[in-house]
N, C-alpha and C positions, 0 to 999 in steps of 0.2 A: 104268542111269543115266537120270534123268528128262530127257526131251527137251521143251522148251517150244516150242510150235508157233505158227504164224501162222494167222489166220482170213482166208481170201481166196476170192473167187468162190463163196461159199456153203459152204465146207468147211474143215476143219482140215488144214493142210499142214505137213509137216516139211521144212524146207529142207535142201539138200544139205550134207554135211560138218558141220564145227563152226566157226562164226565166233567164238563167245564162250563161254568157260567161266563158269559162275555159281557164286558162293560165298556162304556164310553170313558176313555181315560181323562177327558176334560170335565165332564159333569158327574161321573160316578154312576150314571144310570145304567141299568141292565139293558143290553141291546139284543141278547139272544143266548142260545145254548148250543152245545155241540157234543157229539159223542162218536167214538170209533168202535164202541163195543159191538161185537158181532161180525165185524169185517173179517173175511177169509183172506188173510195175507198171502198164504201159499197159492191160492187160486188167482189172486191179483198178480203175483209175480209170474205165474205160468201164462196168464192172459197177456201180460206185457210181452213176454218172450215169444209166444206163438202168434199172437195177432198183430200187435204193434211192431215188434221186431222184424217179423217177416216182411211186412209192408215197407218199412224203412230201408231194409237191406236191399230191396229190389230197386230202390231209387239211386241215382248217381249223386255225386257230390253237387253237381250243378243243379239237379232237381231239388235236392234238400236245401241248398242255398236259396233258390227261388221261393221255396215253401216258407222259409224263415222270413224272407223279405215281405212276402204277402201277409204273414202273420203280424209282423211289426207294423205294417201300414194299417192293417185292420185295427190293431189295439190303439193306435194313435187316434182313430176316430171315436174311440170309446173313453178316452182319458178323463173327460169331465166327471163321469160317474166315479172313477177311481179316486179323484181328488176329494170328492164329497165324503166317501167312506174312509179315506185315509185320515181325515180330520178326527175321526173317532179314536184313532190310535194316539192322539196327542200331538200329531205332527203339524208344523207350520207349513205354509205354502212352499217354502224353500225345502223343508224336510221332505215333503211329498214329491216335489219335483225330482229330487235325487232318487227316491224310491221308484217312482212311476216312469218318468221320462228317461231316467238313467237306466232303468231296467229294459225299457223298450229300445233305447239306443244300443244296448248291449246286443239285442237280437239283430238289429240292423248291422252292427259291426261283424257279428258272426256270419251273417248272410253274405257279406262281402268277401269272406274267406274262400268262397267257392272258386275264385280266380286263382287260388294257390293250389288247387286240387285238380286231378284229372277228371275227365268226363266218364268216370267209372264208379261203381258202388264201393270200390276199395282204393287204397292209396299205394302208389309205388314209391318206395322210400330209398333215397340216395341214388347211387350209380352202381352199375354192374361191377362185379369183381372177377377178374380173369383167374380161372382155376386150372388152366392147362396150357401147355407150351404152344400148341398150334391154334388155340382159340375155339375149339369145338365144344368146350365145357366151361360154363360160366356160372356165377352165383349172383343172386339179387335178393332183395327183400320186398315183400308186400305187407301191407297192414290192412286187415279186414275188420269190420265191426264185430265187437264181442256180441255173442248171441245171448246176452243176459239183459238185465234191467238196471238202470241207474236209479238208485234209491237215495233221494235227497232229503236229509233231515235238517231243517233250517231253523234259524233263530227268530225271535219275535220282532227284532228291530227293523227289518226290511222285508215285509211280507210279499212285496212284488219283485223288487230287485233280486232278493235272495233266490227266488224261484227262477226268474228269467235268465239270470247270468249263468245258471247251471244248465237248465234244459236247452238253452240255445246251443250249447257246446255238444251235449250228448245227442241231440237231434241232428246236428250237422254231421256227426260221426255215424249216424244210422242206428242209434241205440234208444229204446223207449225209456220212459221215466215214471217213477212213482214219487210224488212230492208230498212230504209231510211237514207243513209249516208249523210254527209254534201254535199251540192251541189257543193262546191268548189273543193273537192277531190274525187267526186263520180266516176270519170273516172277510177281510180284504182280499186275501188270496182266492177265496172261493168265488167272489164276484168276478174276478178276472178269468178264472178257469172256466166259469160258465160261458163267458164270451168266446173263449178259445174253442171250447167244445161245440158251441152253437155255430161257429164259423165253418166247421168241417174242413178247415185248411190242413189240419194234421190228420194222418191216417188213424182210424180207430185203434185204440190200444196203445197209442204213442204216449199218452199222458193220462195218469190217474192221480187222484188227490185223496189224501187222508186228512180229515178235520177231526181233531181229538188228540188223545194221548198217544195213540199208535203203539200201545204196548204189545210186544211180540212180533213187531214188523220184521226184524232181521233174523227171527228164528228160522226162517225158511229160505234165506238167500243161498245161492249156490256159487260155484267157482267162477262162472262167467258174469256174475252180477258185480256192480260197482256201488259201494256205499260212500256217500259224502256226508259229513257232519259239519255244521257251523254253529258255534255256541261256546259254552264255557269249557275250559280245558278239562275240568274234573269230569263232566258228563261225557265229553269226547273220548277221554282215556278209558272210561268205563265201557263205552260202546265198542271201542277198538279192541278191548280185551274179551269181548263176547266169544264164547267157545265156537260158535258157528263161523265166525270170521277166521279163526285160526284153522279149524278143521277143513274148511273149504278153500283156504287160501284166497279169500275174497279181497279184492283191492279196496282199500279204505283210505279216503282222503279226509284229513282232519284240519279244519281251519278254526283255531281257537282265539278267543279274546286275548289280547296281549297288552303289556305295559309299554306302549309306544312312547318314544321320546322326540322332542324337538330341541334343536341346539341353536343357540345364537352364537354366531362366529365372533371372534375377538375384534374383527375389523368392522363389524356392524354396530358402530357406536351411536349414541343419541345424536340426532341431526342428519344421519344418513337415511336414505329411503329404505334401506334394508332393516334398520331398527324399527321403523314405523310398520313395515310389512310384518315383522315378527310379532309385534303386539297384536296387530289386526288378525293375522292368521291363527295365532294361538287362541285368542278369544273366540274366533269362529269355531275352532275345533272343540272348545269346551261347551259351546251352546248349541251348535247344530245337532238336531235330533236329541236335544237335551243330554248330549254326551253319550248317548246309547249307540255307539259305533264300535265295532271291533278294531277300527283303525284310529280311534280318537286319541288325542294327546293326553297322556297321564303324567308324564314327567317333563318338566320344562328346565332345561339345563343351560345355564348362562354364565358368562365370565363373572368371577367373584366381585370385580370392581363395578359391575353394571347391575348387580342383583337388585339393589334398591330402586334404581330407575325402572327396571323391568317390572318389578312388583307394583310400583306406583302406576305404571302405564296400563297393566292388565286390570288392576283393581278399578281404575277410573273408567275403563271401557265396560267392564262387567256391571258397574253401578248404573250404567245407562241402559242396560238390557232389560226390557219389560218382559215379565213372565205372565202367562195367562192363556186365555182362549185365543187361538190363532186368528179367529174371525174378527177380533177387536183390533182396531187400527193402532199400529205402533208396536204390537206384541211381536217379539223376535225370538222368544223361546217358549215352546209348549210344555207339555208334561212328559213324565215317564210313561211307559206303556201300561202299567198296572200299579195298584196300590201295593202289591207284593214286591214290586221292584223298589218302591219307596222304602219299604222296610229293609230290604237287602242292602241298598245303597247307604242307608242310615247306619246300619251295623258296620259296614266297611269304613265309613267315615269315623265312627267312634273308635274303631280299632287303630286307624291311622293317627288319630289325635293323641294317642298315648305317647307317641314318639316325635311328633312334629306339631307346629303351631298353625292354626287357622288364621290367615291374615285377611281373608275376605269371605263373607257369607255367613249365614246363620240358618241352621236347619229348621228352626222353629219360628223365627221372626223374619218374614219376607213378604212382600206385597204381590198379590196375584190379581190381574186385571180381567174382569169379565167372568170370573169363575170363583168357586169356593175351594180354597186349598185343602180343606179338611175332607172334601168328598172326591175331588179330583186327585190325580196322581202327580202333584207338583213337587218340585224340589229346587232349592236354591243352589246356584253355582257356589262351589266351595273351592277356595284357593288356599293350599297349604304352603308353608315355607319350611324347608329342611336345610339347616346350615351345616349339617354334618352327614351328608348322604352316603359316605363310605362306611360309616359306623352305625348310623340309624337307618336300617335297611328295609323297614316295613314298606316304604314307598316302592321298592323294587319287587315286592312279593304280593302285596294286596292290591287288587283292582276294585275300585268303586265304579260300577258300570252306570255312571251318570255324569253330570256336569262337575266333575271333581278332578283336580290336578294339583301337582306339587312342583313348586319352583325350588331349584337347588343350584349351588355355585360350583364352578370348576376353575382350576388355575391355568392349565395348559390344554391344548386340544387332545392330547393323549388321555388326560383325565376325563374329558367329555366322552371320548370313545369308550373308556372303561365303564363309566356310569351308564351309558346307553346299553352296553352289553350286560350289565347287571340285571336287566329285565329278563335275562335267561332265554332270549329269543323273541323277536317281535315281528309283526306283520310289516310295520313301516316305521321309518325314522325320517326326520328332515333336518336340514341345516340351512340357515339363512345367513349368507355371507356375500360380500362383494369381492372376496378374494378367492380366485380359482385355485391357487395353491393350497389354501386352507381347506377348500371344498374337497379337493382330491385326497388330501391327507385323511380327512374324516371318512369319506366314502370307502376308500381302500381299507382303512382300519376297522370300520364298523360293519362292513358288508357281510362278514361271515355269520353274523347273528341277526340279520335282517332280510326280509323278503323283498323289500322295496325301499329305496332312499330317494327322497325329493331334495333337490338342490335348488334353492330359491334365491333369486336376486332381482334387482329392478329390471333387468333386461327381459326376463321371462315372466315376470309377475302378472302382467296384464292377461296373458293367455294360459297361465298355469292353472291346472285343475285342482291344485291344493294338496295338502298333506293327506287328507282323509279319503280321497277318491281313487279307488282302484280303477284301472282302465282295462277294457275288454281285450285289447291287443297286447297287454303286458301281463306277466304272471302275477298271481295273487296268492299269498301264503307266506309262510315263514318257518324258521327252524325252532327247535326247543319248545318253549311254552306256547308258541304260536301254532304248534301242532305238527310241524314237519311236513305239511301238505303243500300242494301246488295246484292251482286251477286257473282257468281262463288262459291268458297268454297267447291269444290268437291261435295260430295253427298248432302250437304246442299243446294247448288245451284239448283240441280235438283228438290229437294222437293218444291222449290218456285213455280214450274209449275204444282204441283199436288194438288188435293183437298183431304184433310183428312176427312174421314167419319168413325164415330164409328159404329160398327156392333155388334149385340147382338143375341144370340141364343144358341142352344145345341152345345157342343164341336164337335160332328160329323158334324153338318152343317157348323160350322165355319172352321173346317178342310177342308171341301169340297170347301169353298169359298177361303180360304187363300192358299190352296195347301201346307199347313204346318200342321203337326200333332199337335193337341191340346190335352193336358192331359184331360182324361175323355171321349175322343171320342171312337167309336167302334174300336176294335183291332182284325180284322179277322186273324186267324192263317194262316201263310204263308205255302203254300204247292205247290211245293217243298220249301225247305229252300231258303231264300232270296239270299244267295250266289250262288245259282244255276240259278238265273234269270238274264237276260240281262236288260240293262237300261230301254228299252221301256216296259218291262214286269212288272216292279216293280210298286206297287200301294201304294200311301201314306196311312199310317195307318196299313198296314199288318205287322204282328208281329211274331217273333220266340219266343216261350216260352221254355226256355232251361231246361236241367237237373239241379239238385241242387248239391251243395257241402257244406259239414260241415267243418268249419274252425277249425284248431287245433293249438296247441302251436308249433308243428313241422313246420307248414306252416310259422308261424311268424319267427322262427329262420332261416329257410332255405331262406326266402326272405331277411332277414337282411344280411345273408352271401353273397347272390348274389348281392344285391344292395349296400351294405356297409352302409345302413341306420340303425344305432344302437341307434336311439333316445330313450331316457329313457322310454317314455310311452309304447314303444313296447318291451323293453328288461329288465326293472328293476321294478318289482312289488313293491319293497320296497320304491320307490321314488314317489309314486302317491298321497301321502297325500297333500291335498290342491288343487288337480286338479279336473277336471270334470270326470275323469275315475274311474271305479269301479275295474279295473284290467288291466292286459296287454291287449293292444288293437292291432288289426291287422293294418298293414300299409294301408293307403288309396290306395296307388298305387298297393299293393298286391290285394286288392279287385277288382280294375279295371283290373289288369292283369289276375286274375282268371276269371273275367267276360268274357274277350276275349277268354280264353280257353273254356268257356262254349258256347259262341254264334258263334264262328268261325266254318264254315264247311271247313275242311282242303283240300279237293280235288280241283284240278285245275278246274276253271270255269270262268265265266264272270268277277268276281272281279279281277282287275289288281293289285291294291295296296291300302293300308290304308296310307294316307299322312298327317293326322292331328287329333288333339283332341281339341275340343272347350268346353267351359262352364262346365268344370269338377268340381263337388262339392261332398264333403263327408258329408252327412247329418245326420248320426247316427253312433256312435261307433260300431264296430264289434268285439266281444270278442270270444275267443276260445269256441267252442260249438255251435256257431250260424250257421244256415244253410242258404246259399244264393243261389238265382236264378236270372235269367235275363229275362226281357222283352225287346226284341231287335226289334225296330220298325222303319219302313221307315218314316223318318221325312220330308224330302224335296229332290227334284230333280232339278238339274241345268244342262242344256244342255251345251255342249262344241263344239266349231268348230274344224274341222280338220285343222292342220297347213300345211299339204301337202298331196298329193295323197297317199303317202306311210304311212301316219299317221293312227293310230288306231282310228276308230270312237268310241267315249266314252262320258260319262257324269259324273258329280259329284253327288253322293248320300250321303245325310246326314242321319245317323242312330241315333236314340235316344237309349242310353244304360241306362236302368232303373234297377239297382241292388236292390233287396229287400230281407228281411230276413224271418224267419219262421213265424213272426207275420204279414207279408204282408206289413210292412213299408219299404219305400225306404231308403236305406243306402248310395247309391251313384248314381249320375246322370252325364252323359257326352254325348256329341255328337261326333261321329267319322265321319271323312270325307273319303270317298272311291272313287276311280276311277273305273267305271264299264263299261265294253265293251258293245257296242250296237249290237243288232241283225242285223241291217241293216248297213253294213260297207260302203255303198255308200254315207252316209250323214256325 
């Protein structure tokens, strides 16, 4: 019999005895056993902090991002095996695609975030704050990786996605992880973790796995650890109340299953594309993963005059959904994950049936294709109707974690908003409407109790990812019943694993710490010109002080002719009454263009190209007769990887362009982005 193991302290470990028997959800056959008994959780946490954490914290964000990219590419080559094993969880090919390739896609997305971070092991947050009159004392913020472990306790429904969407974020931040998947579907997680460990892409200690119940796991967490939980609200609240969490002030992120709602707008009447979209998307949300998603639609809120049409449309579509073994042609819905889940969903349906009517589905009489419904974990889609949802409120309190949903009416959009909020906090809601005013009214009214809102119409339907799909670059979580947590969210998610610290000192010192030039810092004159230096040779703060140029009216006229910009303030001195200008003013873009002419060293050298301009500001009018010069300073450097052996080794250099006039005042500021060749072409 297959024993599914944990990976701890750098080795695969078989726990003592048998905590959990593992079964094929389609056939009911036993596929293995697992146990976490005997694991030393305190030692695992310390191993993660000392071994994995130290290695990750030495890496820059660029290196971590490239590591994640390599991991995602590696896992894509192994995906066929994951699909085979995923079928044992009762998943269809579509269900498995969401879990497997959705999870790997999340790693790719987080790898791409490296472009938003500095080429440092830590992050520089925001801009400097002036703290003194003469500028010799400033404040800033840096964010460093927490020196703990991210402990992820995941649900049974997404054995791969649940792990990857979390570890991609903490690894990008430089924090190691211990993953504890559900004991019932941990066999799929274990298969992938073996591939991750064998690849040696991650530093040792970056990832540990617990297969089994994991009892006692959080007894040894400390103040710098982060615990995340995905699953039922009751279990999540129990873990959040653990004395160790309170005593050590451990960060705890709770993402709980919630009673998510989808709303049909009053303008999406039968005959519109939006009405058809609503029926299609709602049925998809009921049947994908057999309704075992924390984001699945549990409440279907529709205009009271359309409820019969909606019920008819959903029921007709559900009636054509074949349930059974996903390998059988035409099967569109697999099973629940375990027979235990069947019993739990049945109990919830029976409770809901006390106050509302089943209008589609039968828990005992339904057909299963290619499998035995008595040995597999199959369940019929159930559609309830509740004609009085403001008074019969069980549908807003009880969640059947399967293919179960309740349709209910509303009179006005304010009623739909109130019904959606009666779920007491949801991960996601959606509204399908062709009317943008109605969409705006719903979104603004419902947002306070929802972590995400999808607005669906025919214009975005073809490319929409749907109600139930959280995206890695957007936050996932929700208030109230949904747990009050927040994860993913692109850069925002990474920042959850960093400690923000305010730093104070002289601009030169802060420049040295942040590796970003701070105004007021020392500006040693570059010799030779910065355009003559390779990437490695450039030093933050070194500056080119350019020759000067006196602006003339001819400059203004010539630039207007070249650019076509004949705005009155530049060209018509008689139209300036009531403006802030004292006379014809030079174009801001002329000032920047002339600045480029002053700071550029034109000969061929290490600078390959200028590919962008950020944060351009025109801070003081420049009139004819003004004399301008430029302080051109190395502001920040970001390393880049070679994409092939033939690629040029290069990095990104940000230069601060400070244009000043004869009084010494700054008239324009900008940051230019350049690609600069490296001296060492082997890297």
